[in-house]
C-alpha positions in Angstrom: 67.9 70.2 64.8 67.4 67.3 67.2 69.6 64.3 66.7 66.8 61.9 67.6 63.4 61.7 65.9 61.8 58.7 67.5 60.7 57.6 64.0 62.8 54.5 64.1 61.9 53.3 67.5 59.8 50.4 66.1 62.6 49.1 63.8 61.8 50.9 60.6 63.4 53.8 58.8 62.6 55.9 55.7 64.2 55.9 52.3 64.4 58.9 50.1 60.9 59.3 48.7 59.3 58.4 52.0 58.9 54.7 51.8 59.2 53.0 55.2 61.3 49.8 55.4 62.6 47.6 58.2 66.0 48.5 59.4 67.3 45.1 58.6 66.3 45.3 54.9 69.1 44.7 52.3 69.0 48.3 51.2 69.6 49.5 54.7 72.3 46.9 55.2 74.0 48.1 52.0 74.1 51.8 52.9 74.9 51.0 56.5 78.1 49.2 55.3 79.0 52.1 53.1 78.6 54.3 56.2 81.0 52.0 58.1 83.5 52.2 55.2 83.3 56.0 55.4 84.2 55.8 59.1 87.2 53.4 58.6 88.4 55.8 55.9 88.0 58.6 58.4 90.2 56.6 60.8 92.8 56.4 58.1 92.8 60.1 57.6 93.3 60.6 61.3 96.4 58.3 61.2 98.0 60.1 58.2 100.1 63.2 58.0 100.4 63.0 54.2 98.3 65.9 53.0 98.0 64.6 49.4 96.7 61.3 50.7 94.3 63.0 53.1 92.9 65.0 50.3 92.2 61.9 48.2 90.8 60.1 51.3 88.4 63.1 52.1 87.2 63.2 48.5 86.3 59.6 48.8 84.5 60.2 52.0 82.4 62.8 50.3 81.7 60.5 47.4 80.6 57.7 49.8 77.9 60.1 51.1 76.7 60.1 47.5 76.9 56.4 47.3 74.8 56.1 50.4 72.3 58.6 49.1 72.1 56.7 45.9 71.5 53.4 47.8 68.9 55.1 50.0 66.9 56.3 47.0 64.9 53.6 45.4 65.4 53.5 41.7 62.0 55.1 40.9 62.9 58.2 42.9 63.6 61.0 40.4 67.1 62.1 40.1 66.2 65.7 41.0 65.4 64.4 44.4 68.8 62.7 45.1 72.3 62.4 43.8 73.4 59.4 41.8 76.7 57.8 41.1 77.7 58.3 37.5 80.3 57.0 35.1 82.4 60.1 35.6 82.9 59.1 39.3 84.1 55.6 38.3 86.5 57.2 35.6 87.9 59.5 38.3 88.6 56.4 40.6 90.4 54.7 37.7 92.5 57.8 37.1 93.4 57.9 40.8 94.5 54.3 40.7 96.6 54.8 37.5 98.3 57.9 39.0 99.1 56.3 42.4 100.3 53.1 40.8 103.0 55.1 39.1 104.6 55.6 42.6 104.8 52.0 43.3 106.9 49.0 42.2 104.8 46.4 40.4 103.7 43.6 42.6 105.2 40.1 41.9 103.6 38.4 45.0 100.7 38.6 47.3 101.2 41.0 50.2 99.9 40.9 53.8 97.7 43.7 55.0 99.8 46.0 57.4 102.5 48.4 57.6 101.9 51.9 58.9 98.8 52.6 61.0 97.3 54.5 58.1 98.1 51.7 55.6 96.6 49.2 58.0 93.4 51.3 58.3 93.2 51.5 54.5 93.6 47.6 54.2 90.7 47.4 56.7 88.7 49.9 54.6 89.3 47.7 51.5 87.9 44.7 53.3 84.9 46.7 54.4 84.5 47.9 50.9 84.5 44.3 49.5 81.8 43.4 52.0 79.8 46.4 50.9 80.2 45.2 47.3 78.9 41.8 48.1 75.8 43.1 50.0 75.1 45.7 47.2 75.4 42.9 44.6 72.9 40.8 46.5 70.6 43.8 46.8 70.8 44.2 43.0 69.4 40.7 42.6 66.1 41.7 44.4 65.8 45.4 43.8 66.6 47.8 41.0 69.6 49.8 41.9 72.0 52.1 39.9 74.5 49.8 38.4 77.2 52.5 38.6 77.2 51.9 42.4 78.4 48.3 42.0 81.2 49.3 39.7 82.1 52.3 41.8 82.5 50.2 45.0 84.6 47.6 43.0 87.0 50.3 41.8 87.2 51.9 45.2 88.3 48.7 46.7 91.1 48.5 44.2 92.0 52.2 45.0 92.1 51.5 48.7 94.5 48.6 48.1 96.8 51.0 46.0 96.5 53.8 48.6 97.5 51.4 51.4 100.6 50.6 49.4 101.2 54.3 48.7 100.9 55.2 52.5 103.5 52.5 53.2 105.8 53.5 50.4 105.7 57.2 51.3 106.6 56.3 54.8 109.6 54.1 53.8 107.7 50.8 54.7 108.0 47.9 52.3 105.1 45.7 51.4 105.1 42.5 53.5 105.2 39.5 51.2 103.0 36.5 51.8 105.0 33.4 52.5 102.6 30.4 51.8 105.1 28.0 53.4 105.0 29.6 56.8 
C-alpha cells in the first residue's frame, strides 16, 4: 500500500462515507487534534517503564483511533460502516479514574504540571485533550456529532491528570504545589 495517494493535493480530504471536505474544516481540525493527542500519549508511553501504566495508555491510544473514526464519520453514516464511542467507553474511563485515584493522596491545592518525564508528557497530553474538547464542542454547534465523543474526551482529560499524578507518585516524586504568591 502506498503512503501517498495524491487525493489531498488540492486541500481536500475524504470523510467516511466518501464526502470531500476542506482540510481546514472543523471536523478535520477536531480529529487532527485527537491524532496529536494520541501522539503525545505515545511519547508518554516511551518515557515510562511502568508496565501497568503503559497498558492503560496503550488502551487509550487504541480508543483514540475509535474517537478519530467517529469524528471522521458524519452522523448520517451508518454505524455498520464505522465505530462509535459508546457509554461503555465513558464508564470504563470513570472506573480507571476511580481506581487510580485510590493510589493518590487527595489534592488540597493546585499543582504545577511536571515531575517525571512521563508525568510531564501526560500533563501535556491533558492540555491537548482539553484543546480537542473545545474544538469538538465547537464542531457540535455546527454539525451533528456523537455526544458520547464530547463526554469521552472530557473524562479522558481528567484521567490524564490522574495518570500524571500516578506516574509521579510511583516514581517517588511529589506533586509540585502552586504558590500564587511567587
